[in-house]
N, C-alpha and C positions, 0 to 999 in steps of 0.2 A: 251620721245622717245631716246631710247638706242642703238638703232639699225637701219641699213639701211630698214630691213622689215617694222618695225613699221612707218618709214618715209614713205614709199612707200603705206602702208595701209592707214595712216592719210590722203596721200595726194589723193589719189585714191577716198577717202570717203568724201573729200573736195567737196563743190560746187562750184569749180573753173569752168570757162570756157575752153570748150575742146581744144582751140588754145592757147597754151603757149609759142609758139616760140620764143616770143621776152624776155620772162622771162628765158631763158637759154642763153642767151647774156649778161644778168646782172652780172657783176664782183662778185658784192656781195653776190648773189645767188650761183655762182659758189664756192666762198670762203667758204660759209655756208654750202654747200655741203660736201665740203673736209672736212672739220672740223667734220662733222657727220662720214665721212668715217673713218678718224683717230680715232676719237673716240670710235669706234667699233671694232678694232682690225684690220683696215686694215694695212700691214706691213709697217712701214717707215724706211729708213735708218738713221745713226748715225748725219745727217745733219737735220734730221724731212721731207724728203722728200719721196716719194714713190719710191721706185726702179722701173727702167725703164723696164715696163712691154716686155714679149717676143712674142708681136703678130706683124702682120703687115697688114695693110689696103690696097687694092689694088682696085680703084675705075674706073667702065668702064662706058658706055654710058649709061645703065639701072640697073645695079646692083652693090653690093659691096660685094667684098670676103675677110673675115678676116681670115688670117692664125695664129694659138694662137699653140705656143709652150706648150704643155702639162708637166708639173712638173713630176719629177720623184716620183715614188710610186703611180700615180695614178690608180683609178681603173673605167675603162670604163662603168661598169654599175652603177657608181654611178655620172657620169657628168650629170649634168641637165643644160639645155638651156634654157634663156628667152632671148625675144626680146621684146624692147620697140621702139617705132618710132625715138628714139636717143641715146639708149643704147641698150648693149647686157651684159647680167649678166651670167655668168658662177658659177655655184655651184658643190659642190661634189669634190673639190680639196684637195689634203692633208692639214691637219693641219686646215681643216673648214675655208680654205681661199675661200674669193669670190672675183672672178675678174670682174670687172666693164669697160667695154667698150665703150667710148663717140666715136659717131660715125658720121664722118664728112658731112653727109646729111639725112636727114629723110628718113625712109624705109616703106614700107608696112610690117608690124609686121605678116601677117598671111601666108607670102609667103617667106618660109625660107627653105633652103636645109643645112643639116649639116653631115658631116662624121669625121671619124679619120681615118688618114693613117701616118704611120711613127712617131708614137709619137704627130702628131701635130691634132688639131681640125679646120677642115676646114668649114666656114660658108660663104653662099652664100645668099645675100638678095637682095631684088628688090626695087630699090629707088622709094620714091615714085614721082609723075611727079610733076612739078611745075605747078603752075595756071597759066594760060594763058588770061584769060577775066577779064577785068575790070569790077567792079561794081563800079555804081554810086552811092552816097551818098547825101543827102542834107543837107545844113548846117541851123540851125535855131538859133534865137536870143534868 
């Protein structure tokens, strides 16, 4: 797997359980994903770290708003936005750059509004509600 798209295709085609939220919190998995991103050409500075991204996340009661500062030389018709319940991916940026933004809360992937204003991509996502009901499970020997 040499790039992020190959990883996503493999991951989506694998027969993993649908709810992998606990997997996101394991540092080894996070480090592994960061290594894949670095190997696929995600820019890093001279210290081996990714430069600080030019985005801001505002969290409301029921929604997340991401304000992403578009780089100089972008073409509005080339920008492609992908939403996963825990990440936003922006493609079509200058120099084939792909921006991957980790979201602080899970979102509904099909509820998204995005617009470009004053060289900023503004993305509004609806948060996924927290489950309120507890389910009883039996313990077997």
